[in-house]
C-alpha positions in Angstrom: 125.3 144.6 125.8 126.4 141.2 127.3 126.7 138.5 124.7 126.3 135.5 126.9 127.8 131.9 126.9 126.5 131.2 123.1 127.7 134.6 121.6 131.3 134.2 123.7 131.4 130.8 122.1 130.5 132.1 118.7 132.9 134.7 119.0 136.1 132.8 120.1 135.3 130.0 117.2 135.1 133.2 114.6 138.3 134.3 116.2 139.9 131.1 115.7 138.5 130.8 112.2 140.1 134.3 111.1 143.2 133.5 113.1 144.0 130.4 111.6 143.1 131.3 108.0 144.7 134.8 107.9 141.0 136.4 106.8 140.6 139.9 107.3 137.3 140.2 108.5 136.4 143.2 106.9 136.5 143.4 103.2 136.8 145.8 100.4 133.8 144.1 98.5 136.0 143.3 95.5 134.9 140.8 92.7 137.3 137.9 93.4 139.5 136.4 96.5 143.0 136.2 95.9 142.6 132.4 94.8 140.1 133.7 92.4 136.7 132.5 94.2 134.1 134.8 94.1 134.2 137.4 97.4 131.1 137.0 99.3 132.3 138.5 102.4 129.8 140.9 104.3 126.7 141.3 105.9 123.8 140.8 103.8 120.5 140.8 104.3 116.9 139.5 102.1 114.5 142.6 101.8 111.1 141.3 101.1 107.9 138.8 102.9 109.5 135.7 102.4 109.4 134.9 106.2 105.7 135.3 106.0 105.0 133.4 103.2 107.0 132.1 100.3 103.8 132.1 98.3 101.7 135.1 97.0 99.7 136.1 100.3 97.7 139.3 101.0 98.2 141.7 103.9 96.6 141.3 107.1 97.2 142.8 110.8 101.0 142.2 111.3 101.8 140.7 108.3 102.7 142.6 105.1 101.1 141.8 101.6 103.7 140.1 99.4 104.4 138.4 96.2 106.1 134.9 95.7 109.4 134.1 95.6 108.4 130.5 94.4 109.4 129.7 90.8 105.9 129.1 89.3 104.1 131.0 92.1 103.1 127.6 94.3 105.1 125.1 96.2 103.7 121.7 94.3 102.6 119.9 97.6 101.4 116.2 97.8 97.4 116.4 98.6 98.0 115.2 102.1 100.7 117.7 102.8 98.2 120.5 101.4 96.1 119.9 104.1 98.8 119.8 106.6 100.0 123.1 105.5 96.6 124.3 105.8 96.1 122.9 109.4 99.7 124.7 110.1 98.3 128.2 109.1 95.6 128.0 111.1 97.9 127.4 114.2 101.0 129.3 113.0 100.8 131.7 116.2 101.4 129.0 118.4 103.2 126.1 116.3 105.8 127.6 114.1 108.9 126.5 115.4 110.4 129.7 115.7 108.1 131.2 117.9 109.2 128.4 120.4 112.8 129.4 119.6 114.1 126.6 117.7 116.8 127.3 114.9 115.3 128.2 111.5 116.6 125.6 109.6 117.4 126.3 105.8 116.6 128.2 103.9 114.6 130.1 106.4 117.6 131.4 108.0 118.6 133.6 104.6 115.2 135.1 104.6 114.2 135.9 108.2 114.4 139.9 108.1 117.6 139.2 110.3 121.2 140.3 108.8 123.7 137.6 108.4 127.7 137.2 107.8 129.8 135.3 105.1 133.4 134.5 105.9 135.5 132.6 103.7 138.7 130.8 103.9 140.7 128.1 101.4 138.8 125.3 102.8 135.5 126.6 104.6 133.0 128.7 104.7 131.4 130.3 107.9 128.0 131.8 108.2 126.7 133.8 111.2 123.2 134.8 111.6 122.1 137.5 113.7 119.2 135.3 114.9 119.8 133.6 118.3 123.5 133.0 117.4 123.0 130.6 114.5 126.4 129.3 112.7 126.8 127.3 109.8 130.4 125.9 109.0 130.4 125.2 105.6 133.5 122.8 104.3 134.4 123.3 100.3 137.2 120.8 99.9 135.0 118.0 98.5 134.9 116.5 102.3 132.1 114.1 102.3 128.9 114.1 104.3 129.7 112.6 107.7 126.5 112.0 109.4 123.8 110.3 107.0 121.2 109.0 109.2 121.5 112.0 111.7 119.1 114.6 111.6 120.0 118.3 112.7 118.0 121.7 112.9 120.3 123.3 110.2 120.9 120.3 108.2 124.9 119.3 107.4 126.2 121.4 104.6 128.9 120.8 101.9 130.0 123.8 99.4 131.7 123.9 96.4 132.7 126.8 93.6 131.1 127.0 90.2 132.6 130.1 88.5 130.9 133.2 90.3 128.9 131.3 92.5 129.1 129.5 95.7 127.0 126.1 95.5 125.7 124.5 98.8 124.4 121.2 99.4 122.5 120.6 102.9 121.0 117.4 104.5 120.4 115.1 107.1 117.6 117.7 108.7 114.9 117.0 111.1 111.4 117.5 110.2 110.3 120.0 112.8 111.3 123.4 111.1 109.0 125.3 108.4 110.2 127.4 105.5 108.0 130.7 106.6 105.2 131.7 109.2 102.7 130.2 107.1 103.3 126.7 107.8 105.3 125.5 104.8 107.0 122.5 105.8 109.0 119.8 105.0 110.0 115.9 106.1 113.3 114.3 107.6 114.2 113.8 104.0 114.6 117.4 102.8 117.9 118.3 100.4 118.3 121.8 99.9 120.9 123.0 97.0 121.5 126.8 97.7 123.4 129.1 94.9 124.9 132.3 95.8 125.8 134.4 92.6 128.0 137.9 93.1 126.0 139.7 90.3 127.5 143.0 91.4 129.7 144.2 94.6 126.5 144.9 97.0 124.4 142.1 95.5 124.2 138.5 95.6 121.5 136.7 93.7 120.4 133.7 96.1 118.6 130.5 94.7 117.5 127.1 96.8 116.5 124.4 95.3 114.4 122.2 97.2 113.7 118.4 97.2 111.5 116.4 99.2 109.8 113.5 98.1 107.8 112.3 101.1 106.1 116.1 101.0 106.5 117.6 97.2 105.4 116.3 93.9 108.5 117.5 92.5 111.8 119.5 93.6 111.1 123.5 93.4 113.1 126.6 93.6 112.5 130.0 95.4 114.9 133.0 94.6 115.4 136.4 95.7 118.5 139.0 95.8 120.8 139.6 98.9 121.9 143.1 99.5 124.9 144.2 101.5 124.1 146.4 104.3 126.8 149.5 104.1 126.3 151.2 107.3 129.6 152.4 109.0 131.0 150.6 111.8 128.2 147.7 110.9 128.7 144.4 113.2 125.6 141.8 113.3 124.1 142.4 117.3 122.6 139.9 120.0 119.1 138.3 118.9 118.7 136.4 122.2 115.0 133.8 121.4 112.8 133.6 124.3 109.9 131.4 123.7 106.7 132.4 125.2 105.4 131.3 128.3 103.7 127.8 128.6 106.4 126.4 126.3 108.9 124.0 127.0 112.4 124.7 126.2 113.8 123.3 123.0 114.6 119.8 122.6 115.7 117.8 119.6 112.3 115.5 118.2 112.0 112.1 117.6 113.1 110.9 114.2 110.4 110.6 112.1 109.4 107.0 110.8 
């Protein structure tokens, strides 16, 4: 199976990351790294229905029923945004940005149903997602945000360690991604604070606090477990995304006013 140009770039970048840091690609699943930070390395996957809808939902053809991963059950939309979300829901088959092969955004990349891999070094965390060669590079040295005012599909991330948790703040998003297939959405004012807490050798408790004063009445939080994949010789495979006929190739949207 060929990896293509994008896949080749990802592999080359990963090899350089490992070479420069002396990091081992496979880890034993220990509780801590040699520097005392939590060892989150490995291939992880969410096993829930959040990709279909963060909120509670009934099953229907092609959609499994699911419980809410939102604390309190429902997302606190402003009235106009609740109406917009219903419009998105009705048009989800054609308007979901993922169906057009856009990058999924944060936090959606975590629970799409595809595995992702975490690598750690002294100065950064690298997250590789099986979906469409998506990559996040997260400095953990206190480096300030460098692109305030810019807009990115996956945002701009900065990380820090708090006890047994990796905390990642991400901002500088565009307004073009959704949180799920049900049309839950945000504006370019989105800020996400994720918390990855290692509670067992093969379990990470994941939380994401979502703030967007243009769309929601208050910040809200989702939470879910992430499970380590343990199959022998496991690796991320290639998943290329191709949009349906009639869609234009992905291009960055204009900034919202």
